[in-house]
C-alpha positions as CSV (number, residue, x, y, z in Angstrom):
1,M,-0.1,0.0,0.0
2,A,3.0,2.2,0.8
3,A,3.9,2.1,-3.0
4,G,0.3,3.2,-4.2
5,R,0.5,6.2,-1.8
6,T,0.8,9.5,-3.5
7,V,2.5,12.8,-2.0
8,H,0.9,16.0,-3.2
9,T,3.4,18.7,-4.1
10,Q,4.3,20.7,-7.0
11,K,5.8,18.3,-9.5
12,N,4.4,15.3,-11.2
13,R,5.6,12.0,-11.6
14,V,4.1,8.5,-12.5
15,N,4.5,5.6,-10.0
16,R,4.5,1.8,-10.7
17,Q,0.8,1.5,-11.0
18,G,0.5,4.3,-13.6
19,Q,-0.8,7.0,-10.9
20,Y,0.3,10.4,-10.8
21,V,2.8,11.4,-7.8
22,Y,2.8,14.8,-7.1
23,G,6.1,16.3,-5.8
24,N,9.9,16.2,-6.1
25,V,10.3,13.9,-3.2
26,V,9.4,10.8,-5.5
27,T,10.5,7.4,-4.6
28,K,13.0,5.6,-6.8
29,P,11.7,2.6,-8.4
30,S,13.0,-0.8,-6.9
31,Y,13.9,-2.1,-10.4
32,E,16.3,-1.0,-13.0
33,P,14.8,-1.2,-16.7
34,Q,16.7,-3.2,-19.0
35,R,18.9,-1.5,-21.6
36,R,18.3,-2.6,-25.0
37,T,21.7,-3.5,-26.6
38,S,22.1,-3.7,-30.4
39,A,23.6,-6.8,-31.9
40,P,27.1,-6.4,-33.0
41,K,27.2,-6.0,-36.8
42,R,28.3,-9.1,-38.6
43,K,31.4,-8.7,-41.0
44,K,30.6,-9.9,-44.1
45,N,32.8,-12.2,-45.9
46,V,34.8,-10.6,-48.4
47,S,37.1,-12.4,-50.8
48,R,40.8,-12.0,-50.3
49,R,41.1,-10.2,-53.7
50,V,38.6,-7.8,-52.7
51,S,40.3,-6.9,-49.2
52,Q,43.7,-6.6,-51.0
53,N,42.2,-4.1,-53.5
54,R,40.8,-2.2,-50.6
55,K,44.2,-1.7,-48.7
56,K,45.9,-0.9,-52.1
57,A,43.0,1.7,-52.6
58,L,43.9,3.5,-49.1
59,A,47.5,3.2,-49.5
60,M,49.3,6.3,-50.7
61,N,52.6,5.9,-52.9
62,R,55.6,8.2,-53.2
63,A,54.5,10.2,-56.2
64,Y,50.9,10.9,-54.6
65,V,52.6,12.1,-51.2
66,T,55.0,14.2,-53.2
67,F,52.1,15.9,-55.2
68,L,50.1,16.5,-52.1
69,A,53.4,17.9,-50.4
70,V,54.0,20.2,-53.3
71,A,50.4,21.4,-53.6
72,A,50.6,22.2,-49.7
73,I,53.6,24.4,-50.2
74,F,52.1,26.1,-53.1
75,A,49.0,26.9,-51.4
76,L,51.0,28.1,-48.1
77,I,53.2,30.4,-50.6
78,L,49.8,31.8,-52.0
79,C,48.7,32.4,-48.6
80,V,51.7,34.2,-47.2
81,N,51.8,36.3,-50.4
82,Y,48.1,37.3,-50.0
83,V,48.8,38.3,-46.5
84,Q,51.5,40.4,-47.6
85,M,49.5,42.0,-50.2
86,Q,46.6,43.0,-47.7
87,S,49.4,44.4,-45.5
88,R,50.8,46.7,-48.2
89,I,47.4,47.8,-49.3
90,T,46.5,48.8,-45.7
91,S,49.9,50.7,-45.4
92,H,49.1,52.5,-48.7
93,S,45.6,53.4,-47.6
94,K,46.9,54.8,-44.4
95,E,49.5,56.7,-46.4
96,V,46.9,58.2,-49.0
97,S,44.7,59.1,-45.9
98,S,47.6,61.1,-44.2
99,L,48.5,62.8,-47.7
100,Q,44.6,63.8,-48.3
101,K,44.8,65.3,-44.7
102,E,48.1,67.1,-45.5
103,L,46.7,68.3,-48.8
104,A,43.5,69.6,-47.2
105,D,45.6,71.6,-44.7
106,L,47.7,72.9,-47.1
107,K,44.4,73.9,-49.2
108,E,42.9,75.8,-46.3
109,Q,46.3,77.6,-45.5
110,N,46.4,78.8,-49.1
111,N,42.8,79.9,-49.1
112,T,43.7,81.8,-46.0
113,K,46.6,83.5,-47.2
114,Y,45.0,84.6,-50.3
115,N,41.9,85.9,-48.6
116,S,44.2,87.9,-46.3
117,V,46.1,89.1,-49.6
118,M,42.9,90.0,-51.4
119,D,41.8,92.0,-48.3
120,S,44.8,93.9,-48.0
121,V,44.4,95.3,-51.6
122,N,42.2,98.5,-51.7
123,L,41.5,99.1,-55.2
124,D,40.1,102.6,-54.7
125,E,43.3,103.5,-53.1
126,I,45.0,102.1,-56.0
127,R,43.1,104.5,-58.4
128,E,43.5,107.6,-56.5
129,K,47.2,107.2,-56.4
130,A,47.3,106.3,-60.3
131,M,45.4,109.3,-61.3
132,N,46.3,111.7,-58.7
133,E,50.1,110.9,-58.2
134,L,51.1,109.2,-61.3
135,G,48.7,111.3,-63.9
136,M,47.1,108.3,-65.4
137,V,43.7,108.9,-66.9
138,Y,41.0,106.5,-68.4
139,A,41.4,105.8,-72.1
140,T,39.5,107.7,-74.9
141,S,37.5,106.2,-77.7
142,D,39.7,107.2,-80.2
143,Q,42.7,105.3,-78.3
144,V,40.9,102.1,-78.5
145,I,41.6,99.7,-81.4
146,E,39.5,96.7,-81.9
147,Y,40.8,93.8,-84.2
148,D,39.9,90.1,-85.0
149,S,42.0,87.6,-83.6
150,P,42.6,84.9,-86.3
151,S,43.5,81.9,-83.9
152,G,41.6,81.9,-80.8
153,D,41.7,84.1,-77.8
154,Y,45.7,84.0,-76.7
155,V,47.8,86.6,-78.3
156,K,51.3,87.4,-78.1
157,Q,52.1,91.0,-79.2
158,Y,55.6,91.6,-80.7
159,E,55.0,94.6,-82.5
160,G,52.2,97.2,-83.0
161,I,48.6,96.4,-84.1
162,P,47.8,97.3,-87.8
163,E,45.5,100.4,-88.4
164,D,43.1,97.8,-90.4
165,G,42.8,95.6,-87.2
166,V,43.8,92.3,-89.2
167,L,47.2,90.8,-87.9
168,A,47.6,87.9,-90.4
169,Q,45.8,86.2,-92.8
170,S,46.2,82.7,-94.2
171,D,46.6,81.5,-97.7
172,K,42.8,80.2,-97.7
173,N,41.4,83.6,-96.7
174,A,43.5,85.5,-99.2
175,K,41.9,83.9,-102.3
């Protein structure tokens, strides 16, 4: 009768008779269940020739071992070269970043100096000095000569500009 008794607590268990036993103080059964063991696998009878062929297939000859060693060394060399190349790329990237920073600093200094020079120049003061002290005047309309430039917008003047305004003509235009 003691085995059929149940204790009421929080956890549920099933006793030998299939009844629930509540709690964590469940008595252990007096028997141990038998474990199932699988039968050992039988080796199939293999002919002598088949077993020799299997041994031969698993064995490695000298040429195969040499080939594997060369392939492993080649793979190792490739890996080392790859790591070195990655290292060089990283160092070049850091160098480019530092040069870009230096370039940005130099541009900022250049702009600062340019602005300070432009702020120091007073065009009204220059015009007053040129007109009052040096006697310069604006050009009149009869002093301005207009001319046609035959070859683009860049001119080197080695002599005076002719009265007709044409500097040179090509053979094509002369006809």
